[in-house]
C-alpha positions in Angstrom: 0.0 -0.2 -0.2 1.2 3.1 -1.2 0.3 5.3 1.6 0.9 7.1 5.2 0.5 4.5 6.6 3.5 2.5 5.4 5.9 3.1 8.4 7.4 6.2 9.4 5.0 8.1 11.8 2.5 4.4 12.1 5.0 2.4 13.2 6.7 4.7 15.2 3.3 5.4 17.7 2.4 1.6 17.5 6.1 1.2 19.2 5.7 4.0 21.6 2.8 3.3 22.5 0.5 6.1 22.0 -1.3 5.2 18.9 -3.1 2.6 20.8 -5.3 5.7 22.0 -6.1 6.8 18.9 -6.9 3.4 16.6 -9.5 4.1 13.8 -12.8 4.0 14.1 -13.4 3.8 10.7 -11.7 4.9 6.8 -9.5 7.8 8.2 -11.2 8.9 10.9 -9.2 8.5 14.5 -11.3 8.4 17.9 -10.1 11.2 19.4 -9.7 13.4 16.1 -11.4 16.8 16.0 -15.0 16.2 14.6 -15.4 13.1 16.8 -14.0 14.9 19.9 -16.8 18.2 19.3 -19.6 15.7 18.4 -19.3 13.5 21.2 -19.1 17.4 23.3 -22.6 18.7 21.8 -23.9 15.4 23.0 -22.9 15.4 26.2 -24.2 19.2 26.4 -27.5 18.4 25.1 -28.2 15.4 27.2 -27.3 17.3 30.4 -29.8 19.7 29.9 -32.3 17.6 30.0 -33.4 17.7 33.2 -36.5 15.1 35.4 -39.1 18.3 35.1 -38.7 17.3 30.8 -39.0 14.0 31.4 -42.5 13.7 34.0 -44.0 15.9 31.8 -43.8 13.2 29.0 -46.1 10.3 31.6 -49.0 8.5 29.6 -50.7 7.1 32.5 -52.2 8.3 36.0 -53.7 7.0 38.9 -57.5 7.8 39.7 -59.8 6.6 42.6 -62.1 3.8 42.4 -65.2 3.5 44.4 -66.5 0.4 45.9 -65.3 -1.7 48.5 -64.2 -5.2 46.1 -62.8 -2.7 43.3 -59.7 -1.6 45.0 -59.1 2.3 46.0 -56.8 3.1 43.0 -56.6 2.1 39.0 -53.8 2.9 37.0 -55.2 4.5 33.8 -54.1 6.5 30.2 -53.8 10.0 30.2 -55.0 10.4 26.8 -57.5 8.0 25.7 -57.4 6.6 22.0 -61.2 7.1 20.6 -63.3 3.9 20.0 -64.3 4.5 17.2 -62.9 6.3 14.0 -63.8 7.2 10.3 -63.7 4.0 7.3 -62.3 7.0 5.3 -59.5 9.3 6.3 -60.2 13.1 6.4 -58.6 15.3 5.0 -56.8 18.3 7.6 -55.6 21.4 6.0 -52.6 22.3 6.2 -52.3 25.8 8.5 -50.9 28.6 6.6 -48.2 31.4 8.5 -48.8 33.6 5.4 -49.9 36.4 6.2 -52.9 38.0 4.1 -51.8 41.2 2.6 -53.4 43.7 0.9 -53.7 43.9 -3.1 -51.7 47.0 -4.1 -53.2 48.8 -7.3 -51.0 49.3 -10.1 -49.7 52.7 -10.3 -51.4 53.0 -14.3 -55.0 53.0 -12.5 -56.6 55.3 -11.2 -60.5 57.1 -10.2 -62.1 57.6 -13.6 -59.2 55.8 -15.6 -60.6 54.1 -18.9 -60.1 50.2 -18.8 -60.0 47.3 -21.3 -61.2 44.7 -20.2 -59.3 41.3 -21.5 -61.2 38.0 -20.5 -64.8 37.6 -19.8 -68.5 38.4 -21.2 -67.5 42.1 -21.6 -64.3 41.1 -23.3 -62.9 44.1 -25.8 -65.4 46.4 -23.6 -64.4 50.0 -22.5 -64.6 50.5 -18.7 -64.0 53.3 -16.2 -62.8 51.9 -12.9 -64.5 53.8 -9.9 -62.4 52.4 -6.7 -60.8 49.3 -5.1 -62.7 46.9 -3.2 -61.4 45.7 0.3 -60.9 42.2 -1.7 -58.7 43.7 -3.6 -60.8 43.4 -7.4 -61.3 47.1 -9.3 -65.4 48.5 -9.7 -66.1 49.4 -12.9 -69.2 50.6 -14.6 -69.4 51.3 -18.5 -71.4 53.5 -17.9 -74.5 50.6 -18.9 -76.6 53.8 -20.7 -73.5 53.9 -23.2 -72.2 50.3 -24.0 -74.5 48.1 -22.0 -71.6 47.1 -18.7 -73.9 47.6 -15.5 -71.2 47.6 -12.3 -68.8 45.2 -11.6 -65.8 43.3 -10.4 -62.3 43.0 -12.4 -59.2 41.5 -11.7 -56.3 43.8 -12.4 -54.8 41.2 -14.1 -57.5 41.0 -17.3 -57.5 44.7 -17.8 -55.2 47.2 -19.9 -55.4 51.1 -18.5 -55.8 53.4 -21.0 -54.1 57.2 -20.8 -58.1 58.1 -21.3 -59.6 59.2 -18.0 -62.6 60.8 -16.9 -63.6 63.0 -14.6 -65.0 62.2 -11.8 -64.0 64.0 -8.8 -67.7 65.1 -8.1 -69.3 61.4 -8.2 -70.0 59.5 -5.2 -69.9 56.1 -4.7 -72.2 54.9 -1.7 -70.2 52.6 0.8 -73.2 49.9 0.4 -71.2 49.0 -3.2 -69.0 47.1 -2.0 -67.9 43.0 -2.2 -71.1 41.8 0.0 -73.1 44.0 -2.7 -72.0 41.7 -5.4 -72.9 38.1 -3.3 -75.6 35.8 -5.1 -78.4 34.6 -3.1 -79.3 31.0 -1.8 -82.0 31.4 -4.9 -79.5 32.1 -7.2 -77.2 29.4 -6.7 -80.1 26.5 -6.0 -80.8 27.5 -10.0 -77.7 26.6 -11.1 -78.6 22.7 -10.7 -76.1 20.4 -12.8 -79.7 18.4 -13.9 -81.8 20.4 -13.9 -83.7 20.6 -17.6 -85.3 24.5 -17.0 -82.7 26.8 -15.3 -84.3 30.1 -13.5 -83.4 33.4 -14.7 -82.5 35.1 -11.8 -83.7 38.3 -12.1 -81.4 41.5 -11.1 -82.5 43.4 -7.0 -84.6 46.5 -6.9 -81.4 47.6 -5.0 -78.4 47.1 -7.6 -81.1 48.8 -10.8 -81.0 51.9 -7.8 -77.4 51.8 -7.4 -76.6 51.8 -10.7 -78.6 54.9 -12.2 -77.4 56.7 -9.1 -73.5 55.9 -10.8 -74.3 56.3 -14.1 -76.5 59.8 -13.8 -72.8 61.6 -12.9 -70.6 59.3 -15.1 -72.3 60.2 -18.0 -72.3 63.8 -17.4 -69.3 63.9 -17.0 -68.3 61.9 -20.4 -70.6 64.2 -22.1 -68.4 66.9 -22.1 -65.5 65.9 -23.7 -66.1 65.1 -27.2 -65.9 61.7 -29.0 -65.3 60.3 -25.5 -68.6 58.6 -25.5 -68.3 57.1 -28.9 -64.9 55.9 -27.4 -66.5 54.3 -24.6 -69.4 52.5 -27.1 -66.5 50.9 -29.5 -65.3 47.4 -28.8 -61.2 46.7 -28.4 -60.0 45.0 -31.2 -56.8 44.4 -33.3 -56.7 43.6 -37.2 -54.6 42.6 -39.6 -50.7 44.1 -38.7 -51.4 45.2 -35.5 -49.3 44.7 -32.3 -50.4 45.0 -28.5 -46.4 45.7 -27.5 -45.8 48.2 -30.7 -49.2 50.3 -29.4 -50.4 52.9 -27.2 -53.1 53.3 -24.6 
């Protein structure tokens, strides 16, 4: 073997006797090398820190008194008694999330009164006016309904294009009642959407939503008419023709 074990200090150590305590424990690791000594020292510190109070907390049984002359005075029972029955199928347990809910930040290009282009959904391609951001982070927009048929809706800002056109809505006040709860479906509307229902009932628009729509559109339509050709711009739909590329357009 051509190496450090072919005589030299190895043989002298064996002859002098000091090599007996430095015997190999496997491979090239000695019993008293620095890495093994540090590991043993840390293990001793950890074990010495475990007190008797920590060990006593792991008790699984306890002694309880038992009534009756022939049943004995005490009886040893389990601290955590297992359940007698368990479900046939394992019920899924949701994992606890440590992520804190943070409010959705609004894009810098979107301000109250900005004209947006909807890219997805029922009204894709329509131009709408942004009113405010709701508590859920969604955008509250309107057509207005009298101009292009888009009612009060919630839109995700990921599916809109912000344009440079703006409408002055400083005089328009949005009621606090127009929030996320305003757009929740009723139980009757949810029950109407059954899978095997032959004739689904068409949900009617509530009177409160019609009144809120008229109140909001009255002031926005008046602000739109102050700018020439803005009403025609909102009523037209956005589309790309041949040779047009969205990354080259200036909205």
